[in-house]
KEKE-424685 format. One record per residue (C-alpha): residue number from 1; y, z, x. Coordinates in Angstrom, 3 decimals. Each point is the difference from the previous one (the first is absolute). Layout:
N
{k:NUM&Y:Y&Z:Z&X:X} .
...
This chain:
274
{k:1&Y:21.546&Z:73.819&X:-53.640} .
{k:2&Y:0.553&Z:1.940&X:-3.196} .
{k:3&Y:0.343&Z:-2.538&X:-2.737} .
{k:4&Y:-1.694&Z:-0.254&X:-3.347} .
{k:5&Y:-1.520&Z:-3.293&X:-1.052} .
{k:6&Y:1.918&Z:-1.569&X:-2.867} .
{k:7&Y:-1.523&Z:-1.131&X:-3.227} .
{k:8&Y:0.117&Z:-3.659&X:-1.020} .
{k:9&Y:3.474&Z:-1.342&X:-0.652} .
{k:10&Y:0.750&Z:-1.207&X:-3.482} .
{k:11&Y:-0.806&Z:-3.685&X:-0.215} .
{k:12&Y:3.096&Z:-1.198&X:-1.780} .
{k:13&Y:2.714&Z:-1.587&X:2.107} .
{k:14&Y:3.383&Z:-0.845&X:-1.373} .
{k:15&Y:0.571&Z:-3.750&X:-0.231} .
{k:16&Y:2.684&Z:-1.455&X:2.188} .
{k:17&Y:2.874&Z:-1.576&X:-1.838} .
{k:18&Y:2.583&Z:-2.082&X:1.766} .
{k:19&Y:2.915&Z:-1.797&X:-1.490} .
{k:20&Y:0.693&Z:-3.271&X:1.748} .
{k:21&Y:3.537&Z:0.053&X:1.325} .
{k:22&Y:2.025&Z:-2.966&X:1.093} .
{k:23&Y:0.446&Z:-0.257&X:3.740} .
{k:24&Y:3.463&Z:0.590&X:1.446} .
{k:25&Y:2.322&Z:-2.695&X:1.193} .
{k:26&Y:-0.489&Z:-1.262&X:3.523} .
{k:27&Y:3.791&Z:0.025&X:0.450} .
{k:28&Y:0.678&Z:2.512&X:2.786} .
{k:29&Y:3.703&Z:-0.709&X:0.427} .
{k:30&Y:0.690&Z:3.662&X:0.714} .
{k:31&Y:2.676&Z:0.456&X:-2.648} .
{k:32&Y:-2.092&Z:2.347&X:-2.185} .
{k:33&Y:0.876&Z:-2.150&X:-3.006} .
{k:34&Y:-1.851&Z:-0.487&X:-3.235} .
{k:35&Y:-3.212&Z:-1.403&X:1.449} .
{k:36&Y:-3.025&Z:2.255&X:-0.231} .
{k:37&Y:-2.879&Z:0.640&X:2.373} .
{k:38&Y:-3.345&Z:1.348&X:-1.219} .
{k:39&Y:-1.798&Z:2.501&X:2.218} .
{k:40&Y:-3.433&Z:1.552&X:-0.462} .
{k:41&Y:-0.395&Z:3.732&X:0.594} .
{k:42&Y:-2.297&Z:2.804&X:-1.118} .
{k:43&Y:1.172&Z:2.055&X:-2.958} .
{k:44&Y:-2.239&Z:3.066&X:0.466} .
{k:45&Y:0.163&Z:0.975&X:3.680} .
{k:46&Y:2.357&Z:2.947&X:0.573} .
{k:47&Y:1.983&Z:-0.304&X:3.219} .
{k:48&Y:-0.791&Z:-3.715&X:0.253} .
{k:49&Y:0.381&Z:-1.897&X:-3.261} .
{k:50&Y:0.625&Z:2.006&X:-3.162} .
{k:51&Y:1.544&Z:-0.855&X:-3.355} .
{k:52&Y:1.868&Z:3.128&X:-1.044} .
{k:53&Y:0.364&Z:1.293&X:-3.573} .
{k:54&Y:3.520&Z:-1.442&X:-0.238} .
{k:55&Y:-1.284&Z:-3.485&X:0.853} .
{k:56&Y:1.315&Z:-0.125&X:3.557} .
{k:57&Y:-2.159&Z:-0.462&X:3.115} .
{k:58&Y:-0.410&Z:2.201&X:3.059} .
{k:59&Y:-1.980&Z:0.137&X:3.226} .
{k:60&Y:-0.228&Z:-1.362&X:3.528} .
{k:61&Y:-1.373&Z:-3.375&X:-1.119} .
{k:62&Y:2.813&Z:-0.251&X:-2.547} .
{k:63&Y:2.569&Z:0.686&X:2.723} .
{k:64&Y:-1.584&Z:-2.611&X:2.284} .
{k:65&Y:-0.062&Z:-2.536&X:-2.838} .
{k:66&Y:3.631&Z:0.737&X:-0.908} .
{k:67&Y:1.143&Z:-0.316&X:3.609} .
{k:68&Y:-1.882&Z:-3.275&X:0.503} .
{k:69&Y:1.326&Z:-1.426&X:-3.264} .
{k:70&Y:3.503&Z:0.977&X:1.070} .
{k:71&Y:-0.407&Z:-1.884&X:3.253} .
{k:72&Y:-1.172&Z:-3.005&X:-2.016} .
{k:73&Y:3.209&Z:0.165&X:-2.033} .
{k:74&Y:-0.940&Z:1.988&X:-3.096} .
{k:75&Y:1.850&Z:3.089&X:-1.176} .
{k:76&Y:-2.155&Z:2.907&X:-1.266} .
{k:77&Y:0.891&Z:-0.761&X:-3.621} .
{k:78&Y:-1.381&Z:-3.510&X:0.448} .
{k:79&Y:-3.475&Z:1.139&X:1.060} .
{k:80&Y:-2.670&Z:-0.200&X:-2.693} .
{k:81&Y:-2.825&Z:2.370&X:0.944} .
{k:82&Y:-3.459&Z:-0.930&X:-1.326} .
{k:83&Y:-3.078&Z:2.235&X:0.079} .
{k:84&Y:-2.559&Z:-1.321&X:2.489} .
{k:85&Y:-3.412&Z:1.708&X:-0.350} .
{k:86&Y:-2.267&Z:-0.477&X:3.002} .
{k:87&Y:-2.431&Z:-2.474&X:-1.641} .
{k:88&Y:2.871&Z:-2.219&X:-1.211} .
{k:89&Y:2.181&Z:-0.340&X:3.087} .
{k:90&Y:-1.412&Z:-3.308&X:1.231} .
{k:91&Y:0.090&Z:-1.445&X:-3.522} .
{k:92&Y:3.627&Z:1.022&X:-0.501} .
{k:93&Y:0.987&Z:-1.784&X:3.186} .
{k:94&Y:-2.097&Z:-3.111&X:-0.545} .
{k:95&Y:1.305&Z:-0.437&X:-3.567} .
{k:96&Y:3.566&Z:0.447&X:1.175} .
{k:97&Y:0.572&Z:3.010&X:-2.259} .
{k:98&Y:1.702&Z:1.820&X:2.879} .
{k:99&Y:2.001&Z:-1.102&X:3.043} .
{k:100&Y:-1.524&Z:2.646&X:2.262} .
{k:101&Y:-2.048&Z:3.197&X:-0.227} .
{k:102&Y:0.621&Z:3.368&X:1.678} .
{k:103&Y:-2.824&Z:2.147&X:-1.362} .
{k:104&Y:-2.018&Z:1.801&X:2.712} .
{k:105&Y:-1.473&Z:-3.455&X:0.638} .
{k:106&Y:-2.336&Z:0.176&X:3.011} .
{k:107&Y:-0.105&Z:-3.122&X:2.148} .
{k:108&Y:-3.581&Z:-1.265&X:0.261} .
{k:109&Y:-1.582&Z:-3.259&X:1.138} .
{k:110&Y:-1.549&Z:-0.475&X:-3.438} .
{k:111&Y:3.343&Z:0.294&X:-1.783} .
{k:112&Y:1.671&Z:-2.284&X:2.543} .
{k:113&Y:-2.238&Z:-2.786&X:-1.241} .
{k:114&Y:1.787&Z:0.208&X:-3.361} .
{k:115&Y:3.525&Z:1.244&X:0.756} .
{k:116&Y:2.353&Z:0.445&X:2.957} .
{k:117&Y:1.509&Z:3.232&X:1.283} .
{k:118&Y:3.214&Z:1.045&X:1.702} .
{k:119&Y:0.039&Z:3.128&X:2.134} .
{k:120&Y:-1.750&Z:2.361&X:0.262} .
{k:121&Y:2.604&Z:2.593&X:-0.941} .
{k:122&Y:-2.238&Z:3.122&X:-0.065} .
{k:123&Y:-3.335&Z:1.260&X:1.332} .
{k:124&Y:-2.164&Z:2.460&X:-1.959} .
{k:125&Y:-3.568&Z:1.302&X:0.339} .
{k:126&Y:-2.743&Z:0.318&X:-2.610} .
{k:127&Y:-0.803&Z:3.593&X:-0.946} .
{k:128&Y:-1.313&Z:2.124&X:-2.894} .
{k:129&Y:1.916&Z:2.148&X:-2.480} .
{k:130&Y:-2.075&Z:3.043&X:-0.981} .
{k:131&Y:0.492&Z:3.220&X:-1.919} .
{k:132&Y:1.868&Z:2.638&X:2.003} .
{k:133&Y:-2.896&Z:2.489&X:0.095} .
{k:134&Y:-2.544&Z:-2.528&X:1.318} .
{k:135&Y:-0.615&Z:-1.702&X:3.329} .
{k:136&Y:-1.367&Z:-3.244&X:1.366} .
{k:137&Y:-0.268&Z:0.247&X:3.764} .
{k:138&Y:-1.593&Z:-3.252&X:1.137} .
{k:139&Y:-0.780&Z:-3.567&X:-1.008} .
{k:140&Y:-3.661&Z:0.987&X:-0.365} .
{k:141&Y:0.923&Z:2.224&X:-2.948} .
{k:142&Y:1.424&Z:-2.895&X:-2.000} .
{k:143&Y:-3.343&Z:-1.568&X:-0.907} .
{k:144&Y:-0.840&Z:3.029&X:-2.167} .
{k:145&Y:3.217&Z:-0.185&X:-2.036} .
{k:146&Y:1.165&Z:-1.658&X:-3.180} .
{k:147&Y:3.189&Z:-1.846&X:0.885} .
{k:148&Y:2.683&Z:-1.802&X:-1.933} .
{k:149&Y:2.214&Z:-2.853&X:1.154} .
{k:150&Y:1.791&Z:-2.989&X:-1.485} .
{k:151&Y:-1.817&Z:-3.240&X:-0.707} .
{k:152&Y:1.027&Z:-2.774&X:2.366} .
{k:153&Y:1.321&Z:2.357&X:2.662} .
{k:154&Y:-0.906&Z:-0.132&X:3.685} .
{k:155&Y:-1.090&Z:3.693&X:0.067} .
{k:156&Y:-2.473&Z:-0.528&X:-2.849} .
{k:157&Y:-1.567&Z:-2.968&X:1.757} .
{k:158&Y:-0.181&Z:1.827&X:3.323} .
{k:159&Y:-1.819&Z:2.944&X:-1.598} .
{k:160&Y:-2.622&Z:-2.360&X:-1.439} .
{k:161&Y:-0.420&Z:-2.156&X:3.075} .
{k:162&Y:0.549&Z:2.289&X:2.972} .
{k:163&Y:0.775&Z:3.688&X:-0.397} .
{k:164&Y:-2.281&Z:1.387&X:-2.709} .
{k:165&Y:-2.193&Z:-2.588&X:-1.752} .
{k:166&Y:-2.087&Z:2.787&X:-1.569} .
{k:167&Y:2.954&Z:1.785&X:-1.570} .
{k:168&Y:0.643&Z:-0.244&X:-3.710} .
{k:169&Y:3.105&Z:-2.134&X:-0.446} .
{k:170&Y:1.900&Z:-0.379&X:-3.251} .
{k:171&Y:2.678&Z:-2.684&X:0.000} .
{k:172&Y:2.891&Z:0.468&X:-2.381} .
{k:173&Y:3.052&Z:-2.058&X:-0.840} .
{k:174&Y:2.457&Z:2.514&X:1.498} .
{k:175&Y:0.002&Z:3.030&X:2.276} .
{k:176&Y:1.439&Z:2.031&X:-2.867} .
{k:177&Y:-3.326&Z:-0.431&X:-1.802} .
{k:178&Y:-1.814&Z:1.116&X:3.150} .
{k:179&Y:2.244&Z:3.057&X:0.190} .
{k:180&Y:-0.974&Z:0.983&X:-3.534} .
{k:181&Y:-3.647&Z:-0.096&X:1.089} .
{k:182&Y:0.738&Z:2.205&X:2.997} .
{k:183&Y:1.819&Z:2.477&X:-2.234} .
{k:184&Y:-2.782&Z:0.261&X:-2.568} .
{k:185&Y:-2.824&Z:0.069&X:2.537} .
{k:186&Y:-1.692&Z:-3.291&X:-0.795} .
{k:187&Y:0.584&Z:-1.258&X:3.546} .
{k:188&Y:-0.061&Z:1.824&X:3.323} .
{k:189&Y:2.738&Z:-1.932&X:1.761} .
{k:190&Y:2.407&Z:-2.896&X:-0.186} .
{k:191&Y:-0.019&Z:-2.397&X:2.919} .
{k:192&Y:2.890&Z:-2.219&X:0.999} .
{k:193&Y:2.759&Z:-0.010&X:2.602} .
{k:194&Y:1.254&Z:3.389&X:1.154} .
{k:195&Y:3.647&Z:-0.664&X:-0.873} .
{k:196&Y:-0.965&Z:-0.833&X:-3.597} .
{k:197&Y:-2.089&Z:3.155&X:-0.286} .
{k:198&Y:2.779&Z:2.115&X:1.509} .
{k:199&Y:2.370&Z:-1.214&X:-2.704} .
{k:200&Y:-2.328&Z:1.173&X:-2.759} .
{k:201&Y:-0.653&Z:3.349&X:1.672} .
{k:202&Y:3.728&Z:0.614&X:0.349} .
{k:203&Y:0.847&Z:-0.504&X:-3.684} .
{k:204&Y:1.382&Z:3.145&X:-1.619} .
{k:205&Y:-2.800&Z:0.169&X:-2.570} .
{k:206&Y:-2.666&Z:-0.336&X:2.710} .
{k:207&Y:1.347&Z:2.181&X:2.799} .
{k:208&Y:-2.689&Z:2.373&X:1.238} .
{k:209&Y:-2.793&Z:-1.745&X:-1.939} .
{k:210&Y:-1.023&Z:-2.666&X:2.511} .
{k:211&Y:0.025&Z:-0.718&X:3.722} .
{k:212&Y:-0.853&Z:-2.794&X:2.403} .
{k:213&Y:-3.343&Z:0.320&X:1.758} .
{k:214&Y:1.614&Z:-1.106&X:3.259} .
{k:215&Y:-2.478&Z:-2.785&X:0.785} .
{k:216&Y:1.497&Z:-2.996&X:1.782} .
{k:217&Y:-2.310&Z:-2.693&X:-1.369} .
{k:218&Y:1.993&Z:-3.164&X:0.716} .
{k:219&Y:3.285&Z:-1.597&X:0.996} .
{k:220&Y:1.757&Z:-1.624&X:-2.958} .
{k:221&Y:2.921&Z:-2.289&X:0.821} .
{k:222&Y:2.189&Z:-0.542&X:-3.065} .
{k:223&Y:1.547&Z:-3.443&X:-0.355} .
{k:224&Y:2.361&Z:-1.698&X:-2.394} .
{k:225&Y:-2.080&Z:-2.521&X:-1.937} .
{k:226&Y:1.384&Z:-3.479&X:-0.648} .
{k:227&Y:-1.414&Z:-3.184&X:-1.437} .
{k:228&Y:-2.043&Z:-2.099&X:2.441} .
{k:229&Y:2.356&Z:-2.194&X:2.016} .
{k:230&Y:3.144&Z:1.744&X:-1.284} .
{k:231&Y:3.079&Z:-0.468&X:2.160} .
{k:232&Y:1.076&Z:3.540&X:-0.932} .
{k:233&Y:-2.226&Z:1.554&X:2.657} .
{k:234&Y:2.351&Z:-0.564&X:2.945} .
{k:235&Y:3.001&Z:1.384&X:-1.906} .
{k:236&Y:-1.992&Z:3.035&X:-1.163} .
{k:237&Y:-1.119&Z:0.705&X:3.569} .
{k:238&Y:3.628&Z:-0.148&X:1.115} .
{k:239&Y:0.961&Z:2.425&X:-2.775} .
{k:240&Y:-2.786&Z:2.454&X:0.884} .
{k:241&Y:1.015&Z:-0.005&X:3.660} .
{k:242&Y:3.639&Z:0.579&X:-0.935} .
{k:243&Y:-1.005&Z:2.913&X:-2.251} .
{k:244&Y:-1.871&Z:1.543&X:2.927} .
{k:245&Y:2.765&Z:-0.640&X:2.553} .
{k:246&Y:2.844&Z:1.416&X:-2.082} .
{k:247&Y:-1.841&Z:3.249&X:-0.833} .
{k:248&Y:-0.466&Z:-0.704&X:-3.692} .
{k:249&Y:-3.783&Z:-0.115&X:0.418} .
{k:250&Y:-0.072&Z:3.540&X:1.428} .
{k:251&Y:2.371&Z:1.230&X:-2.703} .
{k:252&Y:-2.206&Z:-1.469&X:-2.746} .
{k:253&Y:-3.110&Z:1.615&X:1.492} .
{k:254&Y:1.670&Z:3.398&X:0.210} .
{k:255&Y:1.380&Z:-0.189&X:-3.534} .
{k:256&Y:-3.208&Z:-1.120&X:-1.696} .
{k:257&Y:-2.878&Z:1.321&X:2.111} .
{k:258&Y:1.495&Z:2.803&X:2.092} .
{k:259&Y:0.013&Z:2.636&X:-2.786} .
{k:260&Y:-3.791&Z:-0.277&X:-0.332} .
{k:261&Y:-0.517&Z:1.135&X:3.583} .
{k:262&Y:-1.685&Z:-3.290&X:0.843} .
{k:263&Y:0.612&Z:-1.001&X:3.620} .
{k:264&Y:0.660&Z:-3.733&X:-0.047} .
{k:265&Y:-0.438&Z:-2.078&X:3.120} .
{k:266&Y:2.862&Z:-2.082&X:1.310} .
{k:267&Y:0.636&Z:-3.491&X:-1.271} .
{k:268&Y:-2.677&Z:-2.466&X:1.163} .
{k:269&Y:0.739&Z:-3.206&X:1.897} .
{k:270&Y:0.488&Z:-3.051&X:-2.206} .
{k:271&Y:-2.918&Z:-2.343&X:0.618} .
{k:272&Y:-0.282&Z:-2.204&X:-3.130} .
{k:273&Y:2.143&Z:-2.920&X:1.107} .
{k:274&Y:-2.217&Z:-3.036&X:-0.607} .
């Protein structure tokens, strides 16, 4: 391994600010009328959930959310997208601030105690994003690194509990903050799901600067989060399966993730039915 040890990350973390947004109507008549539906997504994950400079939204999760909402009866202009940072996803659902969440939301037993999931609709694997001229070749190397991840995320917890308990781990509010640390040398690597990391590496301003380490550290099954006991789950599962069957799932993957060179697996089997 040829990797320099990073200095301590700056202690300040930007405070999360969320504006409570009224939940959409439960009317799913299919006419695409005036009723709104509120959907949680990420705003800072290129290729998955990104708020663009013109105020529109782009990414695979956005396309999944738009397709599902359409199957529930809501036209694209009647979808209200709300930012859903990792530590706030359960709270957003439990408060009823959103109708459902499509935000690289890994299905875990712990989360299923608080919310329900539809899907999964995608499978990713935890990895590291490192500077292009450096290498991390094995899990054993990780304990000597200073890492950055997002507070409340499954990858951050797994690093602490399983993979590298001796590693330095700085938890930020967003991956964009972690990326700044990787750029300025205050952290050695960012750890999260490989598809998220690939999106950052593929951005025009970052091309050639970073690369994935290529470590397959986990299987992450992304689900659509809904409020506990919500009757939306069955309809969302039906919508996901239709998106897969009619080829729109593959088209969305190719459009949003294909340009990064990331090799996505096929659509996983839907298992979250009760």
